[in-house]
N, C-alpha and C positions, 0 to 999 in steps of 0.2 A: 908148438914148443913153449916150454915154460920160460918166463922172463928171468933176466939176470938177478942174482941175489944181492948185488951191490946197491946200497941205498944212497940216495942223493945227499941226505943230511942237511944241516943248516947252510944258509947262504954265506958265501965268503964276503961278498960286497952287497950291502943293503941297498934296497930301492930308494931313490931320492924322493922323499915324501912330497916336497914342494913341487917338483916337476910333475909328479903323478897327479897332484891336486890341480895344477894349472891345466893339465891335459884334459882332465875330467870336466872342468868348468868352462871349456871353450864352447862357444855357441854351436859349432859344427858337431862337437861330441854330444851336446845336449839334444840337438836335432835328431841325430842318429838314435839316441836313447829313446826319444819321444816316439820315433817310428816303431821301435820294438814294443813300447808300452801300448801304442795304438793298435798294433797288430794283435797283441795278446787279448785286447778288449776286456781287460779285467774290471773288477768291481770298484766302486768308489770307496775311498777311505772314510775316516771320521768326519771330514769336512763335507761329505756328500757330493763333491764335485766328480762327475763322471768323465770318462775320456771324451765323450761328445761335448760336454761343457767346455773342457779344456781346448778342444780343437777349434772352437769358435774364435778364439784369440790366441792360438798356439804360438805364433811367432813373437807377439808382444810379451806373452807370459814367459817364454824361453829367455827373451832378452832381460826381463826383470829378474828371473832366477839366476842367470849368469852374473848380473850386476850384484845381486844380494850375496852371492857366494864370494865374489871377489872382495866386496866391501865388509864382509863379516856380519851382514844383516840377516842372513838366512837363519830360519829356525823351523824345525819340523812342525807339520800340522797334526791335527788330531788323528789318532789311529782308530780303526774299527775292529772289533772282535766278533768273530762268528764261529760257532761250534759246529764242526762237521762230523757226522757219525762215521766211525771206523767199521770196516768189514769185520774185524776181529772183535768188535764190541767196544763200548766206550765212545768217547768223542775226542777229536783233535781240535784244539783251539787255533784258529787261523787269525793272525793279527795282520790287518791290511793297512799299509801306509797309504797316504793320499796319492793321487796321480802325480802331483808335483814332486813329492818325495821319491816316488818310484822312478821318476825320470832321472834324477841325479844319482840315485842308488844304482840304476842300470848303467849309467855312464861310469861310475866308479868301478863297478864290477867288470865292465868291459876293459878299462885301463889296467886294472890289477890282474886280470885273468892270465895274460901271457907271462907275467913275472912269477905268479904262484905256480903256473904249470911247470916252470923250470925246477920247482922244489918238490912237487907232488910225486909220489912213488907210482911205479907201474901197477902196484896192487890195488890202486884206487880207481873206481870206474864211474861213480855217480856224479852227476852234474858237471861233467867235464866235456869240452868240445871234442868231437870225434870218438867218443867212447860210449858204450852201451851195455845194457844188461847181457846181451848175447855174447859180447866179448868177455864179460865176467864169467859167464857160464863156460865158455871155451877154456878159460884159464883154469877153472876148477877141474875140468876133464883132463887137461894137460898135466896138472899136478897129480891127479889120481894115477895117470899112466906112469908117472915117475915113482910111484910107490907110496905117496902120501895119502893113505886111505882111512886114517882116523881123523875125526872132525870135531872141533869145538864150535858148535852152532850157537853164537852169542847174540844177545839183545841188550842194548843199553837202555836203561830205565829212563823214559821221558827225556830223550837226549836234547832236542832243540830247546825245551823249556828249562833245562838244568845247567847249561853251559855257564860257568862263572865269568862274568865280564872282566874281572881283574886278571884272571889267568889267560883269557882270550886276548886281551890287550897286550899282555906280556909276550904271548906268542906272536902277535902282530909286530911287536917291536923287534923280533928276531928276523923280520923280513923288510921292514920299513924303517927309515930314519924318523926321528920325531918331527912332527910338522902338522900343518893344517888338515891334511887328509886323515891322519890318525885321530886328531881331535874331533873331526866330523864324524868318524865312525863311532867314537866313544859317545858323542852326543846322540847318535841314533840308537845305540844300545841302551843308554839310560832312559831315553824317551820311550822306547818300546817296552822296557821292563825296568821300572824305577827301583825295584828291590834288588837289582844287581845280578840277576841270573836270567838267561834265556835269549833266544833269537826269535825275531818275528817271522813266523811261517806265513809268508805272504810278501816279504821283502825280497827284491831281486838280488840283494847282496848276501842274504842269509846262507844259501847253499855254498857259496864260495868261502865264507867264514867258517861254516861247519866243516868243510873239507880241510881247511887250514888247521883247525884245532885238532883234528884227528890224524894229521900228517905224521906226527911223532909216534903215534900208535902203529902206523904202517911201518915206520922205520924199525921200531922195536921188535916186530914179529916177522919181518922179512929177512929171516936168517936161516942158517943150516938147521935142518930138523923141524922147522915150523915155518909155514908160509901163510900169509893172510890174503884174503880176497875181500875187498870192502866196496860196498855201494852206499854212499852217504853214511848213515848210522847203522846199517845192516852189514854184518860181516861174519865170515867163517874163518877159522884157522885150521889148517891141515897139517897133520904130523904123520910120522911113520909108525908110531906105536901108541897103544892105548895109554901106557904109563906116561908117555910124553904129553899126550893130550890132557891128562889130568893135571900135570905140572903146569902146562900152558894156561889152563883154566884159572888156576890160582894166581899165576903171573898177571894175566889180563885183568883180573879183579883188583889186584893191588895197583896196577898201573892206572886203571881208570879212577881209582881212589885218589891218586896223585893229581889227576886231572879234575877232581871235584865231581866225578861221575860215579855211577854204580851200575852193576849188572842187574838185569831183571831175572832173578833166579828161576822164576816160574817159566820163563821162555828161553832159558839157556840150558844147553844139554851137551853131553859128550856122546857122540855116536860114530857110525862108520857107514861106508857105502853099501854094506850088506843089509843093515837095518834100514838105511835110507834116511834122507832128511829133505826138508823143503826150504828153498832159498831163492829169493827173487822171482817168485811165481813159477819155479820149476821144481820138480821132484827128482832128486838124484837117487837112483837105485842101481847098485852094481855099476855097469858101464853106461847106463842110460840116463839122459836128462830130459824128462818129459815136462812140457809146458802145461801148467795146470791153472794159471790165472792170467789176468791181463799183464801188460808190461810192467806196471808199477807193482812193487812187492805186495802192497796192501790196497791196490786200486787207487792210490792217492797221487794226484799231480797238482801242484800249487797253481800252475798256470791254467789248467783246465778247470780247476775248482773256482778260481777267481772269475773266469769267464762265465761259469754257470751261475755264480752269485750275481754277476752283472745282469744276466738274463732274468733272474728272479726279481732283482730290483726293478728292472724295467716293467715287468708284469705287475708288480705291486704298485708302482707309480700310476700305471694305466688304470688299475682298479681303484686307486684313491681318487683319481680325476673323475672316474665314473660316480664314485660315492659323493664327491663334492657336487657334481651336477645334480644328483638325485636330491641331496640336501637343499640345494638352491631351489629346485622345483617345489619341494615340500614347503619351504619357507614362503615361496610365492603364494602358496595356497593357505598360508596361515599357521603352519607348523613350525615351532621354534625349538630346534634341538639343543640350544644352549640357553643360558639365562639372559633376560633382558632387563635393563634398568631404564628408568625414566628420571631425567634430571630437570628439576624446575628451580633454577638458580637466579633468574633475573628479577630485579626489582619491578614491582607493578604487575606481578602475575600471581595466580593462585591455583591451588588444586581443588577441584570440585567434582561433582558427579553428574553424569547424564545417563539416565536409565541405569544400566548395570556396568557402565564403563567409567574409568577415571577420565576427567577432562581437565585440560590446562587452559586457563582463561587469562586474557590480558585486559587490564583496566583501560577503558576508553574515556571514562568521565569520572572524576573524583566525586566523593560525596559532598553535598552542599550543606554546611552547618546552619545556614540561615533558613533555608526552606525545609531542611530535613530530608532532602532527596538522597536516596542511596546511590552508591557507586554503580556505574554501568560496566558490564564485562562482555567481552567478545571471545567466543570459543576459538582456540587455535588448533587443538587436536583432541581426540577422544580415543582411549586405548582400553580394550577389555582387560580385566584383571588376569585372564588366562594368558595374556601375552606379556605379563610383567612378573618379575620376581623381586623387585625392589624399587622404591621411589625415594629420591634424594631431594630434600627441600632446602633451599638457601636461606640465609638469615633474614631476608626481607620479603619472603614469600608467605602468603597466607594459605591456610588450609581450612576448608569448611568442616564443621562437625560431621556432616554426612560423609565427607571423604575419609575422615579419620575412622568413623564407624565402619565404612566399607572396607578399609584396610584391615581392620580387626576381623571382620566377618569372613573375608576371603583369604586370610593368612598372607596378606601382602605387606611386608615390613615397610614402614615409612621412617626414613632416617632424617634427622634434623642436623644441618651442617652449618658451621659458622663461616665467616668470610675467608678464612685460611684453608678451608676444606676439612677442618677437624670435625669429627663426629661429636655432637652434643648429646644425642640420645637416639634411641630406636624404639618406635612403637611397633610391637610385634605380638601376635596372638600367643597365649600360653595355655591353649585349650588341651594340649597333649603333653603334660609334664612327664619327664622321664626320671623319676626318683631312683630307680634301680641303676640306670646308666650313670647318674650323678654319683651314686655311691661307688660304682666301679671306678670312676675317675678318681675319686677321693682315695681309694685303695692304692692306685698307682702313684699318686702324689705323696702319700704318707709312707709307702714302702720304699726305703732308700734304694734297694737293688732294682726294683721295677722302674722307679723314677730315673735312675742312672742309665738303665738300658734305653729308655725312650729318649732321654736327653742326648745320648751319644748318636742315635739315629738322626735326630733333628739337626744337630750341629754338623755332622758329616755331610748331610744333604745341603746345608747352607754353604759350607766351604767348597764342596765339589761344584755346585752351581755357580759360585763366584768364579772359580777357576775356569769353568767351561765358558762363561761369558767373556772373561778376559782373553782367553784363547781365540774365541770367535772374533772378537773385535780386533785382535791383533792381526788376524789374517787379512783384514780389510784395510790395513794401513801399510804404506810403503816403508815408513820408519817407525820404530817401536820405542816409545818413551821408556826411560830407565825405570820409572815407577812401576810400569806394567811388568817388566821383566822381574823386578824384585818381588812384586806381589805374587806372581805365578810361582816363583821359587819358594816363597814363604808358605803359600797355601799347599803346595806339593809336599813340603816338609811336614806340615801339620797332618795332612791326610795320610801320607805313607801308604803302606799296605796293611792288610788285616793283622799281620803279625808284628808290624812295626809302627802302626798308627799311634801317634801321640794322643789323639782324641779318644780312640778306643781303649787306650791304656790308662786313661784318667781314672783316678780312684774315687772321685766324687763329682757332683754337679758343679761345684765351685771351680774345680780344675778344668772341667769342660768349658765353662763360661770364660775362663781365662784364655784357653786356646782359641775360642771363638773371637774373643777380643783382640788377640794377637793377629788373627787372620784379617779381621776387618780393619785393624789399624794400618795394615799394609794395603788393603783392598781399596780404601777410599781415595788415597792419593792417585791410584791407578785410574779409578773412575773419573776423577777430576782431570787427569792428563788426557783421557780419551774424549772428553766432552769438548764442545766448541770453546774457543778461547774466551768468549764473552761469559762463559759459565764455569770458569775454573773457581775452585774454592780451597781455602787453606785447611779447613777441617769440617767434618760433618757436624752440623749444628741443628738440633731439633727444636731448640727454644731460643731464648735470649735474642730475639729480633734478628733472625738470620738474613743473609743476602739473597739475591735472586736464585742462585743454584739450590740453596737449602730450602727456600720457599717451594720451588718446583718439586724437589725430592719429597718434602713433607706432604705436599698436595697429593702426589702419586701414592705415597704410603697410606694416606687416609682413604683413598679410593680402594686400595687393596684391603685395608682394615675392614671396610664395610662389607666388601664381598665375602671375606672370611667370616666376619661376624654373623652374616646371614646364613652361611653354610654351617657354622657351629650350631646355631639355633635350629636349623632344619634337621641336623643330625641328632638333636636331642641332647647335646653336650652342655655342660655348665661352662659358660664363658670364662669364669674366674679360676677354674681348676687347671693349672698348667704344670707340666713336668719340667721343662727347661726354665721358663720364667717363673720367678717366685710368686706364690699366692699372696695377695694383699688386697685390702678393700679398694674399690674403685679402680681396679686394674683387670683388664681382660687377658689374663695370662694364657689361657688356652688359645685365644685368637692370635696372640703374638707367637705362640708355639707353631701354629699351622701356617703363619705367614712366612716363616723362615725359608721354606723350600721354594717359595714363589718370588721372593724379593728381587733376586738377581735378574729375573726375566721380565717382571712386571713393574719394577721400580727403576733400578739402576740402568739396566739395559735400555729401557724405554727412554730414560732421561738422556742418555748418550745419543740415542737415535733422534729424538725431537730437537735437540740443540744443534747437532751437526747438519740435519736436514733443514734447519731454519724454520721448522714448524713452530718452535718456541724461540722468540727473539728477545733481545735485551730491551727493545722499545715497548715490550708488553709489561714492563715493570717501571715503577716511578718512585722517586724519593718522597717521603713524607716530610712534613714541616719539622718533625723532631729528629730528622736524619736517618730514620729507618727506611725500610723498603716495603713496597706494596705491589702486589700483582694485579694488573688491570683485568677487567672481565675477559678481554680477548685471550689473555694467557691461560686463564682457567678453562675457557671453552676449548682452546687448542689442546690442553692436557687431557681433558675429558674425552674429546674425540679420539686422540691418539691411544688413550688407555682402553677405550671401548673397542677400538679396532684390534688391539693386541689381545685383550681379554676374550674377544669373540673369535679370535683366529683359531683354526683347527690345528691340532698337533697329533702326533702318533703316540699313544700311551695306553697301556704298557707297550714297550717297544715292539713294533711290527705286529700289532694285533688289531687295532682299530683306531679310527680318527675320532677325536673328541675336542671340543672347544675348551680353552683354558678355564673359563668360568665354570663350565660344567665339571671340569676336573677338580676344581676347588671343592665343590660340593661332594664329589665322590671321595676325595681325600678325607674330608671331615667324617664321613661314614666309616672309612677304613680306620681312622683314629679311634672312633667309638668302638669298632670291633676289636681293636687292640686292647682297649681297656676292659670291655665287657666279656669278650669271647676268647681272649688270649691269642688272637691272630697277630703275628708279628707285623708291625706297621711298616709298609714299604713307601718311603717318601718319593716325591717326584724329583727325578734327577735326569739331566740331559748332558751329553757330551757332544758338542758340536764338531 
């Protein structure tokens, strides 16, 4: 029997937002939500925490989540985006919240569901308890028997990604009083889609909100002469006459326009039961409803898809572990997949040659000026040039002429470094000049449009990686400094979306540099706030006798500078021809350009790590007699070891294709930079979203 035509309409008494929020935040509610998330076995979000990772300390994490929600300390974690092929062609973008976010979203959905069920119409069947596709099919057949035999087979164009947040929140306000729960939902909406449209297909709350938004559509067409049957964003409207069906088609297009949505004209049609139509995996022809596809209309189920992605992630992790084991075995046999540096920084040592290997020697007896006896040296280590890609020599380290000649002959760059870690010069072979490549660089630098394009790419990578680092470090803290929140908000505002990005909209390089400056002005206080209290700093200072924090940051920056310098030379680029940084004498503009995308990970992120882990301590610095600061040798050694560990660490890049070490990636990026200039291949910077 067909259902009643009376619609439920708006609520007379709104749901108490505060009471619903408190109910969703109870530990018992979060435990129940966690049980559902665990049972679904879905994939990790942007933070890469799996359900198995969460389960290791589930009770403690649930307690922290409950407290953060009550105290207003909760903030969403990074989301992950995966493109899923559709059966009908194209892809569906699945946006996956973290496990923690899915738990609270599941709890909120569980609390709100009974209230919204009181409002939802009988015509709606998707994502509702106790309702199914088969009930929707039965309703269509019942309406057909009543004489409603003409059909508007409608399709909303890109529904989940098109829902306007402002109109959705207005609709939510017709069901809930203002309060913390509405604010939390608004936070999730903006976090998942900062441009103001769309629901995350992967969030446990999205189906409920999607149904709520179309509830008014159900009410508008559940009337005499036209009846709607809807399953999520798929619906048909049945009428008694063909003319009425045409009128309804116009009405529904206008109504969806009021909702900020539009019909997909290619997939929307007026038909009848004689010609037949396909809906929810069934073919309706005359009095028959034949099942022709799986339960879901297009074979898509968010829960099943998340579980499948989780299985694929587990398989990939296993493959990566096997790859790492293989690399370790190869390294043990002398194969180096990444670049290797040799640091000779200590007073009383020198770089020499033994056979065809570089040797580091230590002075055991000084030269005797009276007798003329030479100094005596003891070998500490010998390394074949095949195992090295760069040698750094400290300010009081000697190098024999034979060692310098061997460096040139084997194309092993030798860098001369002062006591602050600053590069004084690089001895490198120039046997393979790349004049054509240098000219191609010059064209990019001199052509304003080409320079602007490349500058936009570089600054966007810098800002995105800064934001990614702050988000990652924020998740590791129980309380979040105000400076970090402000910095993330500032960086997000600058980054925007492709159509709203202030950086991409900049008219010239000076404007882009201004936005980069605005971002870093907010970023540095956040870095200071996240570092150990012994290493807080009032401002970023690269000169003028900086304190311990800036000395450490400068030291790390010069380590990266040398890695990038060698990569630039290896790629045949001219170090002085930069797109973002202005070209001037005695300035490695191209090196600074390529450093932008790696700074957050290899300088600032490493600085926060070594200070908080007490790898770098305040006692590794001392005051000079003039009142300035000096880093002891132990501090420099600690930073070099930490930098080498980070630069030699494997990462996945490009995403989900292969594992590569950071320093190897720097070289590859230099070659991609060269291809951008010489071959016109658009440069893809290194970006990561933790």
